[in-house]
VMD Tcl script that draws the C-alpha trace (Angstrom):
set ca {
  {0.00 0.00 0.00}
  {1.50 3.34 -1.04}
  {1.59 6.45 1.11}
  {-1.13 8.12 -0.97}
  {-3.36 5.05 -0.68}
  {-2.96 5.24 3.08}
  {-3.70 8.97 2.97}
  {-6.84 8.49 0.88}
  {-8.01 5.65 3.08}
  {-7.55 7.67 6.28}
  {-9.57 10.54 4.88}
  {-12.47 8.56 3.45}
  {-13.61 9.39 -0.04}
  {-12.10 12.85 -0.17}
  {-9.72 13.22 -3.02}
  {-6.37 14.89 -2.58}
  {-7.53 17.83 -4.72}
  {-10.47 18.40 -2.38}
  {-8.20 18.27 0.64}
  {-5.88 20.80 -0.96}
  {-8.79 23.14 -1.69}
  {-10.04 22.73 1.87}
  {-6.58 23.47 3.28}
  {-6.22 26.59 1.15}
  {-9.70 27.79 2.18}
  {-8.90 27.23 5.86}
  {-5.72 29.26 5.53}
  {-7.45 32.23 3.93}
  {-10.39 32.07 6.38}
  {-7.89 32.25 9.21}
  {-6.25 35.26 7.59}
  {-9.61 37.00 7.05}
  {-10.75 36.38 10.62}
  {-7.43 37.19 12.23}
  {-8.85 39.71 14.73}
  {-11.21 37.32 16.48}
  {-10.00 35.82 19.75}
  {-12.50 32.99 19.38}
  {-10.61 31.52 16.44}
  {-7.13 31.94 17.92}
  {-6.73 28.16 18.18}
  {-7.50 27.83 14.44}
  {-4.94 30.51 13.57}
  {-2.35 28.86 15.81}
  {-3.02 25.54 14.11}
  {-2.47 27.24 10.74}
  {0.79 28.76 12.02}
  {2.11 25.39 13.21}
  {1.07 23.77 9.93}
  {2.84 26.57 8.07}
  {5.96 25.93 10.17}
  {5.92 22.24 9.24}
  {5.22 23.10 5.59}
  {8.14 25.54 5.52}
  {10.56 23.10 7.11}
  {9.51 20.33 4.74}
  {9.83 22.66 1.71}
  {13.30 23.76 2.82}
  {14.49 20.17 3.22}
  {12.94 19.09 -0.09}
  {14.69 21.95 -1.89}
  {18.07 21.06 -0.40}
  {17.64 17.38 -1.26}
  {16.38 18.13 -4.76}
  {19.38 20.35 -5.46}
  {21.75 17.72 -4.08}
  {20.27 15.14 -6.48}
  {20.37 17.63 -9.36}
  {24.00 18.48 -8.64}
  {24.97 14.80 -8.49}
  {23.17 14.15 -11.77}
  {24.98 17.07 -13.44}
  {28.35 15.81 -12.26}
  {27.61 12.27 -13.43}
  {26.38 13.51 -16.81}
  {29.47 15.63 -17.23}
  {31.80 12.78 -16.25}
  {30.06 10.26 -18.47}
  {29.71 12.84 -21.22}
  {26.79 10.90 -22.62}
  {23.94 13.28 -21.95}
  {23.59 16.87 -23.10}
  {23.58 19.29 -20.18}
  {20.62 21.21 -21.58}
  {18.31 18.26 -20.81}
  {19.07 18.50 -17.09}
  {16.78 21.02 -15.47}
  {17.28 22.54 -12.03}
  {14.74 21.64 -9.34}
  {11.56 23.69 -9.17}
  {8.84 24.00 -6.58}
  {5.83 22.05 -7.77}
  {3.24 23.50 -5.40}
  {2.85 24.97 -1.93}
  {0.90 22.09 -0.40}
  {2.51 19.53 1.88}
  {1.11 16.36 3.39}
  {1.84 16.32 7.11}
  {1.34 13.73 9.77}
  {-0.49 14.97 12.86}
  {-1.86 13.39 16.02}
  {-5.14 12.85 14.15}
  {-3.64 11.33 11.03}
  {-2.54 13.00 7.83}
  {-3.42 16.58 6.90}
  {-2.71 18.81 3.95}
  {-0.94 22.04 4.77}
  {-1.03 25.13 2.57}
  {0.98 28.32 2.44}
  {0.80 30.86 -0.39}
  {2.99 29.91 -3.34}
  {5.13 33.08 -3.11}
  {6.17 32.14 0.42}
  {6.83 28.53 -0.52}
  {8.88 29.59 -3.56}
  {10.96 31.90 -1.39}
  {11.61 29.06 1.09}
  {12.47 26.69 -1.75}
  {15.00 29.18 -3.13}
  {16.53 29.65 0.33}
  {16.87 25.87 0.68}
  {18.68 25.68 -2.65}
  {20.97 28.59 -1.74}
  {21.81 26.85 1.51}
  {22.56 23.57 -0.27}
  {24.78 25.42 -2.76}
  {26.63 26.90 0.26}
  {25.81 30.40 -0.93}
  {24.43 31.19 2.53}
  {25.25 29.93 6.00}
  {22.84 28.07 8.24}
  {22.43 31.24 10.29}
  {21.58 33.29 7.19}
  {19.19 30.60 5.96}
  {17.40 30.49 9.29}
  {17.12 34.30 9.44}
  {15.67 34.46 5.92}
  {13.20 31.67 6.62}
  {12.17 33.38 9.87}
  {11.35 36.54 7.88}
  {9.02 34.56 5.63}
  {7.46 32.74 8.58}
  {7.01 36.03 10.44}
  {5.07 37.37 7.43}
  {2.72 34.39 7.63}
  {2.32 34.86 11.39}
  {1.59 38.54 10.84}
  {-1.13 37.65 8.32}
  {-2.59 35.24 10.88}
  {-2.17 37.78 13.69}
  {-0.08 35.38 15.76}
  {2.22 37.08 18.25}
  {3.64 33.93 19.79}
  {7.32 33.13 19.22}
  {7.59 29.90 17.26}
  {11.07 28.61 16.47}
  {11.67 27.41 12.96}
  {14.49 25.38 11.35}
  {15.95 24.51 14.76}
  {17.75 21.60 13.12}
  {20.05 24.10 11.37}
  {21.32 25.24 14.76}
  {22.00 21.64 15.68}
  {23.86 21.11 12.42}
  {25.99 24.25 12.80}
  {26.92 23.22 16.38}
  {28.04 19.82 15.07}
  {30.17 21.52 12.42}
  {32.14 23.45 15.06}
}
mol new
graphics top color blue
foreach p $ca { graphics top sphere $p radius 0.5 }
foreach p [lrange $ca 0 end-1] q [lrange $ca 1 end] { graphics top cylinder $p $q radius 0.2 }
display resetview
């Protein structure tokens, strides 16, 4: 049984497209109703889902670039494949499937934010920026999302980069 089969089974007859639409609607409803104290828990849930989405996007970008870079090196060494056929990794969409206490959920953040995170992940993998710079840039994006949701709580993001930089020293 594949991961998507498990996901579809857990969520009944809803199709992934419906879950994505629902996730996007929930995000924008939370943004629209960001002044109401009564929906603070919904906005916090969106913020934590956005955090997980951002971290997953960052990691996927770094891994995708690592694979791309390896493929380019192999193609160049083997000299059997034109370089123009190898395309750099691109963000496919801004939805991520997350595992929660209640099963699997679809998380959404606006594409512009996800694209920015994806680009930061690639820059980090290329060693164009340090882990500290990557974390600061990602925090700026995440802070924009939290501002839209009217969340004033400090939520750490990309903590694993701190752990990695400590191990490097």
